[in-house]
C-alpha positions as CSV (number, residue, x, y, z in Angstrom):
1,M,106.0,37.6,239.7
2,S,109.0,36.2,241.6
3,A,108.6,34.5,244.9
4,A,110.6,37.2,246.6
5,I,108.3,39.9,245.3
6,R,105.2,38.0,246.3
7,S,106.6,37.5,249.8
8,R,107.3,41.3,250.2
9,A,103.8,42.1,248.9
10,A,102.3,39.7,251.5
11,V,104.2,41.4,254.3
12,V,103.1,44.9,253.2
13,L,99.5,43.7,252.9
14,A,99.5,42.2,256.4
15,V,101.0,45.4,257.9
16,A,98.4,47.5,256.1
17,V,95.5,45.3,257.4
18,F,96.8,45.5,261.0
19,V,97.1,49.3,260.8
20,C,93.6,49.7,259.5
21,L,92.1,47.4,262.2
22,P,90.2,49.3,265.0
23,G,92.2,49.5,268.3
24,S,89.9,47.0,270.0
25,A,90.7,44.3,267.4
26,R,94.5,44.5,267.7
27,A,96.4,42.2,270.1
28,E,97.8,45.0,272.2
29,P,99.9,43.9,275.3
30,E,97.9,44.3,278.5
31,A,99.3,46.9,280.9
32,P,100.7,45.4,284.1
33,Y,98.9,47.9,286.2
34,S,95.5,49.7,286.3
35,V,94.0,52.8,287.9
36,R,90.3,52.9,288.9
37,A,88.5,56.1,290.0
38,Q,85.2,55.6,291.7
39,A,82.5,57.9,293.1
40,E,79.2,57.3,294.9
41,L,76.3,59.7,295.6
42,G,73.2,58.9,297.7
43,A,71.1,59.2,300.8
44,L,71.9,58.3,304.4
45,A,69.6,57.4,307.3
46,V,70.7,57.4,310.9
47,L,69.6,54.2,312.6
48,S,70.9,55.0,316.0
49,H,73.2,57.7,317.5
50,R,73.9,58.3,321.1
51,V,76.5,60.4,322.9
52,Q,77.5,61.3,326.4
53,F,80.1,63.7,327.6
54,G,81.0,63.7,331.3
55,Q,80.2,61.2,334.1
56,S,77.0,63.2,334.9
57,G,76.3,64.1,331.3
58,T,73.1,63.3,329.5
59,D,72.8,60.1,327.5
60,F,71.7,62.0,324.4
61,N,69.7,60.4,321.6
62,Y,70.4,62.4,318.4
63,V,67.6,60.6,316.4
64,R,64.8,61.2,319.0
65,R,66.0,64.5,320.5
66,G,68.5,66.0,318.1
67,G,66.8,66.2,314.7
68,Q,68.7,63.3,313.0
69,D,65.4,61.6,312.0
70,N,65.7,62.8,308.3
71,L,67.7,61.6,305.3
72,F,71.1,63.2,304.6
73,F,73.1,63.5,301.5
74,V,76.2,61.2,301.3
75,S,79.1,60.9,299.0
76,R,82.2,58.8,298.7
77,F,85.3,58.9,296.5
78,S,88.2,56.5,296.0
79,V,91.1,55.7,293.7
80,D,92.4,52.1,293.3
81,L,95.9,51.3,292.1
82,S,96.3,47.7,291.1
83,L,99.5,45.7,290.0
84,R,98.6,42.1,289.2
85,R,97.4,40.7,292.6
86,H,98.2,43.7,294.6
87,S,96.0,46.8,295.2
88,V,96.3,50.0,297.1
89,V,93.1,52.0,297.7
90,F,92.9,55.7,298.7
91,L,89.4,56.7,300.0
92,Y,87.8,59.9,301.2
93,Q,84.4,59.7,302.9
94,P,82.7,63.1,303.9
95,L,80.3,62.7,306.7
96,Q,78.6,65.7,308.4
97,L,75.2,65.9,310.1
98,D,74.0,69.4,310.8
99,T,70.6,69.7,312.7
100,R,68.6,71.9,315.0
101,A,66.1,71.0,317.6
102,Q,64.3,72.5,320.6
103,L,65.1,70.5,323.7
104,A,62.3,68.5,325.3
105,R,64.3,68.2,328.5
106,D,67.6,69.5,329.9
107,L,70.8,68.5,328.1
108,V,74.0,68.3,330.2
109,V,77.2,68.3,328.2
110,D,80.2,68.0,330.6
111,D,80.0,71.2,332.8
112,T,77.3,73.0,330.6
113,T,73.5,72.6,330.9
114,F,71.2,73.5,328.0
115,P,67.8,74.0,329.7
116,Q,64.6,72.4,328.5
117,G,63.0,74.6,325.7
118,T,66.4,75.8,324.4
119,S,66.9,75.7,320.6
120,V,70.3,74.0,320.0
121,A,72.3,73.7,316.8
122,F,74.0,70.3,316.6
123,K,77.1,69.6,314.4
124,Y,78.4,66.1,314.0
125,G,81.3,66.0,311.6
126,F,83.1,62.7,311.1
127,P,84.8,62.7,307.7
128,F,87.6,60.2,307.3
129,Y,90.5,59.3,305.0
130,R,91.6,55.7,304.5
131,V,94.4,53.9,302.7
132,S,94.2,50.2,302.2
133,Y,96.3,47.3,300.9
134,L,94.7,44.2,299.4
135,Y,96.1,40.9,298.0
136,D,93.8,39.0,295.6
137,V,93.8,35.3,296.4
138,L,91.3,34.4,293.6
139,P,92.6,36.3,290.5
140,G,90.7,36.1,287.3
141,E,89.2,38.2,284.5
142,R,85.7,38.0,286.1
143,S,86.4,37.5,289.8
144,E,88.2,38.9,292.8
145,L,88.6,37.8,296.4
146,A,91.1,40.0,298.2
147,F,92.2,40.5,301.9
148,G,94.3,43.1,303.5
149,V,94.5,46.0,306.0
150,S,93.5,49.6,306.2
151,A,94.7,52.7,308.1
152,Q,92.0,55.3,308.7
153,I,92.4,58.9,309.8
154,R,89.4,60.3,311.6
155,N,88.8,64.1,311.7
156,A,85.9,64.5,314.1
157,T,84.1,67.7,315.2
158,I,81.2,67.6,317.6
159,E,79.4,70.8,318.6
160,F,76.4,71.8,320.7
161,A,75.5,75.5,320.2
162,E,72.7,77.5,321.7
163,V,70.8,79.2,318.9
164,G,70.9,83.0,319.5
165,G,72.8,82.5,322.7
166,S,76.4,82.2,324.0
167,K,76.6,78.6,325.2
168,L,78.8,76.3,323.1
169,K,80.4,73.0,323.7
170,S,82.9,71.9,320.9
171,Y,85.0,68.8,320.7
172,R,87.6,68.0,318.0
173,D,89.7,64.8,317.6
174,I,92.1,63.5,315.0
175,G,93.2,59.8,315.3
176,L,94.6,56.9,313.4
177,V,92.6,53.7,313.4
178,P,93.9,50.3,312.0
179,L,91.4,48.1,310.3
180,L,91.1,44.7,308.6
181,K,89.8,44.6,305.1
182,A,88.2,42.2,302.5
183,R,86.8,42.8,299.1
184,G,85.2,40.5,296.5
185,S,83.3,40.6,293.2
186,Y,82.1,38.3,290.4
187,T,81.0,39.3,286.9
188,L,78.6,37.2,284.8
189,Q,79.1,36.7,281.1
190,S,76.3,39.3,280.5
191,G,78.4,42.0,282.2
192,V,76.3,42.1,285.4
193,F,78.4,42.0,288.5
194,F,77.9,41.6,292.3
195,G,80.4,42.5,295.0
196,F,81.1,43.3,298.6
197,E,83.6,45.3,300.6
198,V,84.2,45.4,304.4
199,D,86.6,47.2,306.7
200,G,86.3,46.6,310.5
201,I,87.9,46.3,313.9
202,Y,87.0,45.8,317.5
203,A,89.7,47.2,319.7
204,P,89.3,47.2,323.5
205,I,92.9,48.0,324.2
206,R,95.0,51.2,324.1
207,G,96.7,52.0,320.8
208,A,94.8,49.5,318.7
209,N,91.7,51.7,318.9
210,G,93.4,54.9,317.7
211,S,93.6,56.4,321.2
212,D,96.3,56.8,323.8
213,N,93.7,56.3,326.6
214,E,91.7,53.4,327.9
215,V,88.9,53.5,325.4
216,T,87.0,50.6,323.8
217,G,86.4,51.3,320.1
218,A,84.9,49.6,317.1
219,L,84.1,50.3,313.5
220,L,82.4,48.4,310.7
221,D,82.0,49.6,307.1
222,L,80.2,47.0,305.1
223,S,78.8,47.4,301.5
224,L,76.9,45.2,299.1
225,R,76.7,46.2,295.5
226,A,75.4,45.2,292.1
227,G,76.0,46.7,288.7
228,V,76.8,46.3,285.1
229,N,79.7,47.0,282.8
230,W,79.1,50.1,280.7
231,L,80.9,51.3,277.6
232,D,84.6,50.2,277.4
233,R,86.2,50.6,280.8
234,S,83.4,51.9,283.1
235,R,80.8,50.4,285.3
236,L,77.5,51.6,286.9
237,F,76.3,50.2,290.2
238,V,74.0,50.6,293.2
239,S,75.4,50.1,296.7
240,L,73.8,49.4,300.1
241,R,76.2,50.3,303.0
242,Y,76.1,50.0,306.7
243,L,78.6,52.2,308.6
244,G,78.7,52.0,312.4
245,G,81.0,52.3,315.3
246,G,82.2,54.5,318.1
247,A,84.0,54.5,321.4
248,T,83.4,54.4,325.2
249,G,86.0,55.3,327.7
250,Q,88.0,57.7,329.9
251,S,90.5,60.2,328.6
252,D,92.6,62.8,330.4
253,P,90.5,65.4,332.3
254,E,90.6,68.9,330.9
255,A,89.5,72.3,332.1
256,F,85.8,71.9,331.3
257,S,85.6,68.1,331.1
258,D,86.2,65.1,333.3
259,G,87.2,63.1,330.2
260,R,84.4,60.6,330.2
261,T,83.1,60.0,326.7
262,R,80.6,57.7,325.0
263,N,79.8,58.0,321.3
264,W,78.1,55.3,319.1
265,L,76.7,55.9,315.6
266,H,74.9,53.5,313.2
267,V,73.9,54.6,309.7
268,L,72.6,53.0,306.5
269,S,73.1,54.5,303.1
270,F,71.9,53.8,299.6
271,S,73.9,55.2,296.7
272,L,74.4,55.2,292.9
273,G,78.0,54.9,291.8
274,A,80.2,54.8,288.8
275,D,83.9,53.9,288.2
276,L,86.3,54.3,285.3
277,T,89.4,52.1,284.8
278,G,92.6,53.0,282.9
279,P,94.9,52.9,281.1
């Protein structure tokens, strides 16, 4: 067999072996970007929750007086778009606490009084949407340490409704809140990983707190997690999360309100999560 024929045969054999190799064994070029979808489901406990509407309104404790002393279902969904060191994260966090309680004492909400003994339905809805940008200062196959900023849109609904009666106080608010953000993780050779994520701000000045009025606001969303790589591009994890914040201040008076508001919420949640990365 001539040298030319042997050379062609060797090339054909090499191509055939490459084609027959499983996809994971081929040296495919790594995509410059990735998309990660993530979901969490779990339980939430209210540590503390107090509100006051109106200068003479009741300092109301939802946990002791409003039925928030149970566990609540919680979920969380996000999509992470990464290009080398840069990441953009889109997050949706539903959060609604619906309870009922018979009042042990009078409840004053702005100009309305719910007398002692009244059965009241409480609705506290505070879902939010958040978009974040992160830059990884410690890039690596098994590590991340990233810093950035977030913009959060709150979509609040707070209601007090007399059960079987006509009394109702309802408050709604949409606002944009800027946040600082950090995220980190480290994966062991075994595939077990540990991580954290935090968004937060303390804003005692107008504008920075997401309000046009003199309101002091703060927010902290901190999670610690541990998990394991599962299958090819997915992971399973558990997450412990603290979410707290609120606002105190004076807004413009309205027909049935003098504008004074105080609202502070602190919750702790435990969830199971999974994510999937592509392409």
